[in-house]
PATORFI-640351 format. One record per atom (N, C-alpha, C): x, y, z. Coordinates in pm, whole numbers, plus 50000, padded with zeros to 5 digits. Example, Ala and Ser with C-alpha at 12.3 -4.5 7.8 and 13.67 -1.06 7.14 Angstrom:
<atoms>
513194943150780
512304955050780
513204967050780
512854977550708
513674989450714
512905000350787
</atoms>
This chain:
<atoms>
517885135149712
516725136049800
517045129349933
516985136950042
517325131650173
516205123950237
516485117850353
515445109950422
514165117450450
514205130450495
512915137350519
512065138350393
512695141250278
511925142450155
511395128950109
512175118250131
511735104950090
510545100150171
510345105650291
509225101550374
507925107950329
507985117450237
506795124650190
506615122250041
505375123149991
505165122349846
505925133449774
506235130949648
506955140749566
506075153249551
506685164949566
505935177449550
505475179049406
504205183049390
503605184649258
503405199349225
503455202449097
503175215949049
502095215348941
501135224248954
500085225348851
500625234448741
500565229848618
501185237048508
500235237948389
500575247248302
499925248348171
501005247248065
500785238747968
501685237447854
501035244647737
501705255147685
501115263847583
501965263147457
501305261747342
502005261047214
501085265947104
501675269746992
500845273246877
500275260446819
499125261746752
498425249946703
499245241546608
500125247946527
500895240546428
501915231146493
502315234046617
503315225746684
502695216446789
501365215146784
500685207746889
501095192946890
501255187146772
501635173046768
503005171046832
503965179846802
505295178646860
505235179647013
504385188647061
504235190147206
503715177247268
502685171447206
502105159247260
503095147647255
503905147147150
504925136647142
505905137947257
506315150247289
507245152347401
506595148547533
505345152447552
504655149147677
504495134147693
504135127347583
503945112847590
505255105747616
506345110447552
507635103747569
508235106347707
507975118347762
508565121647892
507895113848005
506585111847996
505865104248098
505875110748235
505875124148241
505915130948370
504755140848387
503785140748296
502685150448302
501355142848310
500595145948414
499225140848423
498315151748368
497705149248254
496875159248187
495475159148244
494935170948266
493585172448318
492625175448204
491355174748236
490345178348137
489805166448062
488685168447994
488035157447921
488805153747795
488615141347751
489215136547627
488175136847516
488665138647393
487785137847279
487555123347239
486765121347136
486445107847092
487505101747003
488465109846957
489505104546869
489025102046728
487895108046689
487345105746556
488305110846449
488435103146345
489305107146236
489725095046155
490595097046055
491025085945968
491705074546046
492485077946149
493185067446224
492195058246295
491155063846357
490165055746426
489395047046327
489035052746211
488315045046110
489165033446060
490445036146035
491345025545987
491525014746093
491675018746218
491845008946327
490615000146340
489455005946330
488214998046340
488114988046226
488494992246104
488444982845991
489404971246012
490594974146063
491564963446088
491064953746193
490464959046299
489994950346407
488804941846364
487954947446276
486814939546227
487274928446132
488314931146054
488724921445954
489844912245998
490264913046124
491374904746172
490884894646272
491434882546262
491124871946360
492134871746473
493154880146465
494184880746570
493634888546688
493504881746801
492954888146922
494054893447013
495254895346957
496354900247039
496104914147091
496804917547198
496604930347264
497254941547183
496504952447164
497024964047094
497654973547194
498924977247170
499654986347258
499834999547185
499105010147221
499255022847151
500705027747151
501215030647032
502585035147015
502565047546928
503325057546967
503265070546901
504425072146803
504115076246681
505145079346582
505645093546605
506965096046593
507505109546617
506935120046522
506685116146397
506105125346298
504805119246248
503955127746193
502645123046148
502805112346042
502285100346063
502455089445967
501375089845859
501575081645757
500585079745652
499595069245701
498365073645733
497375064445790
497055053145694
496975056145564
496675045745465
497765035145464
499025039545472
500125029845475
500085021445601
499745027645713
499645020045838
498545009545829
497435013045761
496355003345747
496774991845657
497514994945549
497964984145461
498944974945532
499754980645620
500744972545694
500164966445820
498864969045848
498204963845968
498924968146096
499394980446099
500104985746215
499094991046317
498454981846386
497404985746480
497954993946596
499144990746644
499714997946758
499905012846726
500465015646609
500705029646571
499385036746543
498435029746483
497125035846462
496455039046596
496575029746690
496015032346823
496695044246888
498005045746865
498715057446917
498205070346856
497895070046726
497335081846661
495965085346716
495175074946748
493855077346808
494005084046943
494955079047026
495195085147157
495635099647141
496485102147043
496945115947022
495785124946982
494895120046896
493745128046855
492825130846973
492665121147061
491815123347179
492405134447267
493735134247283
494385144647362
494305158147291
494505157947159
494445170447083
493065176847096
492025168547095
490665173847106
490395179747244
491155175547345
490975180847480
491755193447508
492495198647410
493275210747430
492385223047444
492835232647525
492135245347541
492575254647428
491635259647350
491945267847233
491745282647262
492695290847215
492575305447225
493325311447106
492555314847003
493205319746883
494075309046820
495325312746791
496285303246733
496905294046838
496655296846963
497345289447069
496475278047124
497165267747171
496525256447235
497255254047368
496485249547467
497075247547600
496535234747662
497385228647743
497015217147826
497325220547971
496455216548060
496665218648202
496855205048269
497775204548364
498015191848432
498965193348548
499455181748595
500345181348710
501685175448669
502745181348724
504115176648697
504865175948829
505635165048854
506485164748974
507495176248970
507665182949081
508555194649086
509955191549035
510565180049069
511925177549018
512015176148866
510875173648798
510905171648652
510585184448575
510315195448645
509885207648576
510935212948480
512145214848527
513175221048443
513525212448324
513605199348344
513915190348232
512845191248125
511575191348167
510485192248071
510495205748001
510785216348075
510835229748014
511915230447906
513075224347933
514155224547834
513775216747708
512955206547720
512545198847603
511485206147521
510695214647586
509625221647517
510085234547451
511065241247508
511485254347458
511965254247313
512715244147266
513185244447126
512065244447023
510865239747057
509765239946960
508805251446987
509235260947070
508435272947094
507295271147192
507285260447268
506225258247367
506675263547502
505705267147585
506005272747717
505395264047826
506075263647938
505595256448056
505385266748166
504135269048203
503795279548299
503235273248425
503785276948541
503275271848668
501995279348707
501025271948757
499735277648797
499535275748947
498655283549004
498275281749144
497355269649158
497525262649267
496645251349294
495295256549342
494195252549280
492875257349323
492605253749469
491945262549544
491635259549684
490795246849698
491145238849797
490415226549822
490655215549721
491665217149637
491955207449532
493305200849564
493295187849592
494525180949628
495255176049504
496555178149497
497335172749386
497365157449391
497685150849281
497825136349284
499065132349363
499085119949409
500175115149495
501135106549417
502405110049425
503485101849370
504485099449482
504625087149526
505555084149634
506985085449586
507835090849672
509225093149636
509915079949601
510695079649493
511375067249456
512405063249561
512345050849602
513285045449701
513435030549672
514525026349607
514675012249567
514505002449682
514965006249800
514874997049913
513444995149961
512565004749930
511185004249978
510224998949873
510584999849745
509664996349636
509054982449650
509814971949688
509184958649698
508074957849802
508044967349896
507034967250002
505834976249970
505884983249856
504804992449820
503434985749810
503334973149763
501994966949752
501234966649884
501924966749998
501234966950126
500384979550140
500824990450078
500105003150085
499185004949965
499685001949845
498885004149724
497654995249721
497714983449783
496534974749790
495444981249875
495854988849975
494904995750062
494285007749991
495105014849914
494635026749843
495735037049832
495485047449755
496455058349740
496415067149864
497585070549916
497625079250034
497385093649992
496945101650087
496685115750059
497995123150031
497905133749955
499095141149910
499915146450026
499255150250137
499965156150250
500485145850350
500165133150331
500505123050432
501935118150419
502445112950530
503745106450533
503605092750467
504615088650392
504615075550329
504655064750437
503605056450450
503575046450557
504235033250519
504895032450403
505435019650357
506445013550456
507435021050506
508365014750603
507665009550727
506705017250778
505945012850895
505135000350863
504505000050747
503704988350708
504584976050690
505764977950630
506654966450608
507124960550740
507534969050832
508034964250961
506934957251040
505764963451048
504684957651129
504124944951066
503994944450935
503484932350869
504414920650895
505714922650874
506664911550893
506724907351040
506644917051131
506664913751274
505444905351311
504274909451266
503054902051300
503034888351232
503484887751108
503534874851037
504464865251111
505634870151151
506584861451220
506054856451353
505354864951427
504834860651557
503754850051541
502954850951435
501894841151414
502404828451346
503524829251277
504024818051197
505464814951235
505754815651366
507114813851413
507584799451402
508484796851311
509014783451291
510294784451208
511374779051260
512664780051189
512604773151054
512054760951051
511994753550926
511104760150823
509894763850863
508974770350771
509514783750723
510094791450814
510664804250776
511804802750677
512654792450696
513754790150603
513234786950463
512164779050456
511574775850326
510994788350259
510404797250338
509874809750282
511014818150225
512134818750297
513284826250247
513814820050119
513904806850113
514374800149992
513424802749875
512124802749902
511144805749796
511324820049746
511614829349838
511834843249797
513084844549711
514134837549746
515374837949667
515154831649529
514314821449522
513994815649392
513204825649307
512254832549369
511474842549297
512354853849245
513414856749317
514324867549275
514914864949138
515124852349106
515774848748980
514804843248877
513504842648909
512544837148814
512324846948700
512094841748582
511894850248464
510564847548395
509644841248464
508344838248405
507434850448416
506784853848307
505964865948304
504794865248402
504234853148421
503094851948510
503474854548656
504724852548689
505174854548826
505914867748844
505924876048741
506734888248745
506314897548860
505004899548877
504544908848981
504884903549120
504734890349139
505074884549269
506584884749290
507334882349181
508794881949193
509354895249239
508704906349201
509214919449243
509084921449394
508244913249459
508044914649604
508904904749683
509924898949620
510694888849691
511324894049821
511764906649829
512304911249959
511264911050070
509984914150038
508924913550139
508724899150186
508714889750093
508544875650128
509724870850211
510944874850170
512134870750244
512144876550385
511744889250398
511714895450531
510724888550623
509554884750568
508574877250649
509144863850691
509884857350600
510504844550635
511564845950743
512364856450734
513394858950837
512744861150973
511634868550975
510954870851101
510354857951155
509894849151068
509404836051111
510534827951174
511704828651116
512864821551172
513194826951311
513154840451324
513474846551453
512504842151562
511214842551532
510244838251632
510274823051651
510614815751546
510764801251562
511864797851660
512954805651655
514034803651752
513564807051894
512764817551908
512244821052040
511294810352093
510494804552002
509534794252041
510174780352052
511344778551992
511974765251989
511254755651895
510824760651778
510074752451684
510814751151552
510934738751505
511484735651372
510524725751308
509724730151213
508634722051156
507734717051268
507374726151358
506544722651472
507394721051598
506784717751709
507534715851836
508284702551837
509304701551753
510064689051740
511174687651843
511404698051923
512454698152026
513854696551966
514014700551839
515344700051777
516224711551822
515614722451867
516374733851918
515764737852052
516564744152138
516034748052269
515084760052257
514204761352354
513284772852360
514034784652420
514154795452344
514874807252392
513994816752473
512704816252450
511804825552521
510654817952585
509724812952506
508624804952560
508094795652451
507544784552496
506864775252406
505384778652408
504784781852294
503384786052293
502434776452363
502624763452344
501734753752406
501914753152558
503104756452605
503394755352748
503004767952825
502984779452757
502704792052828
501834801052742
500604796952712
499744805052624
499334818252685
499154818752819
498724831252884
499774842152867
501014838452884
502094848352868
502184852952724
502014843852631
502054847452489
500904856952456
499724854452511
498574863152488
498814877052544
499394877752664
499684890752726
500644898852642
501694892152594
502704899052512
502064903852381
501194895752322
500554899552196
499724912152214
498954912952321
498114924852345
498984937052372
500054935252450
500964946452478
501664951152350
502074941552267
502694945252140
501704952952053
500454948252051
499444955351975
499244969552023
499234971452155
499094984952209
500254993852165
501464988352166
502634996152122
502534999751974
502074990351892
501914993251750
500835003851727
499775003551808
498745013851796
499285027551834
500125028051936
500755040751974
501585046151857
502385037251796
503195041451681
502315046251566
501205039151542
500295043451437
499685057051467
499335059351594
498785072451633
499815083551613
501065081051643
502095091351627
502225095451480
502225085451391
502265088851249
500985095851208
499855091351264
498575097651233
498535112251276
499145115351389
499175129151437
499935138051339
501075132951291
501835140551191
500985142951066
500285132651022
499435134050903
498285143850926
497675143251045
496565152451072
497065166951074
498255169151131
498825182751131
499055187750990
499525178950902
499805182850765
498515184550685
497485176650718
496235177250644
495355189050683
495255191650813
494305201950857
494785210550970
496065209651005
496605218051112
496215212951250
496415221451349
496185217451488
494715214351515
493815221651449
492385219451474
492005204951446
492515199451338
492195185551304
492975175951393
494245178851416
495085169651495
494605168251638
493995178851694
493615178651836
492125175951858
491395172051752
489965169351771
489505156151708
490355149651630
489935137351563
490455125151638
489725114251639
490165102151712
491485096451662
491835098851536
493105093751486
494265103351513
494005114051588
495045123651623
495415122851769
495685134351829
496115134851969
495055129252064
493765132152046
492775126652141
492765111352146
492905104952030
492925090352029
494115084752102
495285091152083
496485086752155
496315089152305
495745100452342
495505103352483
494565093152546
493505089652474
492575079552524
493265066052541
494085062252445
494805049552452
495775049352569
496555060152586
497515060652696
496795061152831
495665068152837
494905068552961
494395054853001
493865047352904
493395033852932
494555024852975
495715026652913
496885018552950
497345021653092
497395034553127
497795038253263
496825032953367
495545033553336
494535028353428
494715013353449
494975005953339
495174991453350
496414988253432
497504995753408
498724993453484
498504996553632
497765007453658
497495011153797
496705000353869
495734994353801
494934983753863
495784971353887
496614967653790
497434955553805
498474957253915
499104969153920
500154971454018
499634977254149
498324979154156
497694984854277
498304998454313
498495006754207
499045020154226
497925030254210
497565036754318
496425045854316
496645057654223
497885062654218
498155074354135
497895071353987
498375060053941
498145056353801
496685052953777
496055046453873
494645042753858
493755055053847
494175066353905
493405078753896
493825087153775
495135087253747
495635095453635
495165089853501
495085076553490
494655070453364
493275074853321
492245073353406
490905077853366
490835092853338
491615100853413
491615115353388
492165118353248
493255111253211
493845113253078
492875108552970
492225097252993
491255092152896
490075101752882
489645107652993
488545117252987
488925129652907
490185133952920
490645145352842
490605142152692
491005129952657
490945125852517
489525125452465
488615120052546
487205119552505
486615133452491
487015142552577
486505156352569
486935162852437
488185160552399
488675166352272
487945160252153
487695147052160
486935140552052
485525146352045
484925148752163
483575154452167
483525168152102
484585176152121
484635189352057
484595187951905
485405178551853
485415176351709
484095171251657
483485161951730
482175156651689
481095167451695
481175175851794
480195186751808
480305196551692
481525199351649
481715208551537
481165202651408
481305189351391
480775183051271
479255181651276
478705179051396
477265176551408
476445189251396
477055200851424
476315213351418
475475215451542
474435223551530
473635227251646
472215221751640
471975211751557
470635206151545
470245197951666
468995193451665
468465185751778
469175172451793
469655167051684
470295153951691
471775154451719
472325166451744
473775167551763
474245160351888
473445160651994
473835153952118
473935138952095
472985133252023
473015118951993
474225115551907
474545124251811
475705121851725
476995121551807
477125131051900
478315131551985
478385119252075
477255115552134
477245103952224
477605091052151
477035089252033
477355077251955
478805077351910
479315089051874
480715090051833
481665086651946
481365091252067
482225088252183
482175073452216
480985067752212
480855053352238
481635045352135
481545049552009
482285042651903
483785043651926
484275055351971
485705057051996
486195047652106
485415046352214
485795037652325
485765022952282
484685018952217
484565004952174
485635001452071
485895010751981
486915008351879
488295006751942
488575014752045
489865013752113
490064999752171
489104995152249
489254982252314
489244970752212
488394971852111
488354961152011
489654960551932
490234972351902
491494972551828
492634966751910
492694970352038
493774965152123
493684949952136
492504945052169
492364930752191
492304922752062
492164929651950
492224922751822
493604916851798
494614922851862
495974917651846
496194904651922
495194900351998
495284887252062
495424876151959
495004878951836
495134868751732
496594865651702
497514874751735
498934871651719
499314859451802
498784858951924
499034847452009
498214835451966
496964837851926
496074826851890
496624818951772
497114825951671
497624818751554
499004812851580
499804819351666
501054813151707
500814800151782
499794800251867
499414788151940
498844777651846
498054782051748
497484772751651
498574765751571
499604773351531
500704767251455
501384756351536
501644759151663
502284749151748
501374737151767
500074739451786
499134728451809
499024719551686
498904725551567
498814717451446
500104709651425
501254716051451
502514708951439
502604697151533
502094698851653
502104687951751
501194676551707
500034679751650
499124669351602
499774661251491
500424668251397
501094661351287
502204652351340
502974657451436
504054649451495
503504637051565
502444638551641
501864627051712
501314616651615
500674621651506
500144612351408
501264604551340
502374611351311
503494604451247
504194595051343
504404599251466
505124590851563
504324578351600
503004579151592
502194567451625
502344556251523
502854559351404
503044549151301
504444543451298
505394550151361
506784545751354
507024533851445
508144527251425
508494515651507
508934503851426
508664504351295
509094493551206
509524499851074
510034491650983
510494496950856
509394503750778
508264496250755
507134502150685
506464513150767
506484511250897
505884521450984
506624534550977
507964533750975
508764546050964
508504553050831
508354544850725
508074550750595
506694557550595
505694550750653
504364556650662
504384569250748
505174569050856
505284580850942
505864592650865
506884589850782
507494600550703
506494606450604
505694597550541
504704602250445
503634610650514
503134605750629
502114613150704
502654626750748
503894626950797
504484639550841
504614649350725
505094644250609
505304653050493
503974658750444
502974650250432
501674654950383
501024664550484
501034660350611
500444668950713
501134682450722
502454682250716
503194694950723
502894703650601
502854697550480
502624705350358
501244712050360
500224704450403
498884710250410
498834721450513
499434718950630
499434729150735
500214741550691
501334739650623
502164750750577
501374759550480
500694753250384
499944761050284
498774768450347
497984761450428
496804767750487
497184778450589
498134775250676
498534785050777
499194797150715
500044794850615
500704806150549
499704815750490
498664810350424
497634818850366
496844826150473
496404818750575
495574824850680
496354835450757
497584832450791
498404841950867
498664854550785
498914853050656
499134864850571
497894873750570
496724867550557
495474875150557
495254882050691
495534875050800
495344880950932
496304892550957
497534891150911
498494902150926
498034914350847
497534912150726
497014923250647
495784929350713
494944920850771
493744925850838
494104934950954
495064930951035
495514939351146
496154952251093
496884951050984
497544962650925
496524972950881
495534968450807
494594977650745
493544982950842
492954974150922
491834978251006
492294984851137
493324979451199
493764984851328
494774996151313
495744994751224
496835004551216
496565015551113
496215011650991
496005021750887
494815030750918
493855025950997
492715034451033
493165046451116
494325045651176
494895056851251
495875064951167
496635058151084
497635064951003
496985072950891
496015067050823
495405073250704
493955076650733
493635089450725
492265093950750
491455094950621
492075099050515
491385100550386
492265095350274
491625091550167
492345085750052
492695096349951
493865094849893
494305104149791
494025098849651
494695104849556
494545100849416
495935098449358
496125086849300
497445083149249
497805091349126
499055095449117
499565102949002
499625093548881
498925097248773
498875088948653
499285097448533
500555097948501
501005106148388
500595099948255
500415108548156
500145103748022
501455099247960
501485086947915
502735081447863
502425071247755
503125072647642
503035062847534
504445059847485
504715047247452
506045044247395
506195050947259
507405055247230
507685062547106
508315053047005
507805053346883
508335044946777
509695050246735
510695041746732
512055046146699
512645037046593
513785041446541
514535033046446
513815031646314
514035019846250
513475017546118
511945017746120
511385013946234
509935013146242
509255026546225
509975037446257
509355050746254
509365057046116
510005050346022
510095056245888
508825053645807
</atoms>
């Protein structure tokens, strides 16, 4: 799978799995073991001997351990499973009965309808053919979106939580994970720029890489994301000249936040505008894939929104540089964007009496949202300045105690405690703020609608001596 395919969700195929009723259990065992089929349709209640036996075991057992449904390759003796207290296998039989009850019946034949990733079709077909089952591709119903399965990419997987926490992306959208990873780490580093703090974050990520504790397993899988954020903190710390605050241990390569806050604020807003442009470009691609040119050229997250943003930027540059051409071209470009948005709003509002009000409110919302989104990135500078200010306060508090043996010891304790509290609080706040900018300012342009995550039916298969 090449880079273009990896940037898009895996192509899905709607299929029907057809088999004679006598082989239905074998079919379900194959589907459960393969874990590549999302079955559609309602489930049955699972009523039968297995459910009755499982209920008796659960009522008579004091063990509150978690039951993990496990499927036996061949039909087991339910009475024997109950005597052996095999709750997992009984639960697997209940799941199988629920699926069996949801099968579509036609004479001797039974069928299941669902979704399968296109690359897994042939492999699944080869597994079904020896037992006389067929895999038939179906047309996708109009207006029905397939579930979304993001293309496997080991280098990107640790950054997936940035997207999955927001929601499932639509089936036609571009995978925004690389964009989210880059922008999150960039914004985190700018707000938490410090060589010492960043190095500790990287060390914590490397420790998580080798941790084997089950409670930390989910966090440990994200160690590359944590390490990347730490590296970006180190980079901005070098630019700011900060090591555990403005300690003057390294030279300032770019600017010191406390010394030049106006310049830092200007850069933050300009960076935010650039990130919004990038988000709009991805959004335009998504709108084209979701609804064609009509959607891409009439929605605020498509071409009109980008046109409005660029028009406002040109107008601002024209005013600052006293360039009449840019000062006139900017508003004209922004007006063109607003006109296109108005067309889309008018089409949605219809021809009723309130349509004019709907269009007017929509245009006002687009303008206000643009300016609020751009200036929302000022927090990149605000939190970078806050980090430097808190570091300076801690340093002043510690230095005021030094000068003697006990004083130096007290200064070290005050510095350590002050730094630890600031590190924990700032790290949490900055992470939340970076996510807030990611989701509200950027993803609102990249993602217009939410999709549905691909959830295949899968049960572990009992093997070896246990299956006898």
